C-alpha positions in Angstrom: 0.1 0.1 -0.1 1.2 3.6 -1.1 1.6 6.2 1.4 -1.2 8.3 -0.3 -3.5 5.1 -0.3 -2.9 5.0 3.8 -3.4 8.5 3.8 -6.6 8.5 2.0 -7.6 5.1 3.9 -6.7 7.1 7.6 -9.1 10.2 6.4 -12.0 8.2 5.5 -12.0 6.2 8.7 -11.5 9.4 10.2 -14.6 10.5 8.3 -16.6 7.6 9.5 -15.8 8.0 13.1 -17.2 11.3 12.8 -20.2 10.2 12.0 -20.6 7.4 14.4 -19.6 9.6 17.0 -22.2 12.1 15.8 -25.1 9.2 16.1 -24.2 7.9 19.2 -24.4 11.9 20.7 -27.7 12.1 19.3 -29.1 8.8 20.6 -31.5 9.1 23.3 -28.8 7.4 25.7 -25.6 7.4 24.6 -23.0 5.3 25.4 -20.2 7.8 27.0 -17.3 4.5 26.7 -17.8 3.7 23.4 -18.0 7.7 22.4 -14.6 7.9 25.0 -13.4 5.0 22.5 -14.4 6.3 19.1 -13.1 10.0 20.2 -9.4 8.2 21.5 -9.4 6.4 18.2 -9.8 9.3 16.0 -7.3 11.0 17.3 -4.9 8.4 16.9 -5.7 8.4 13.3 -5.3 12.2 13.6 -2.0 11.7 14.9 -1.0 9.5 12.5 -1.7 11.9 9.2 0.0 14.6 11.1 2.9 12.0 11.5 3.2 11.7 7.6 2.1 14.6 7.1 
């Protein structure tokens, strides 16, 4: 997998996590642990993208 493909995959996953976080936070009874886990993964991806750039 080339570097551009890796960056694209990370950006796609970052966007998917945005959607998942939004969906979870708008539920009647949001799962705080799930939200925390999703945000932690999103931050890890952001850090990886920053390291690549």
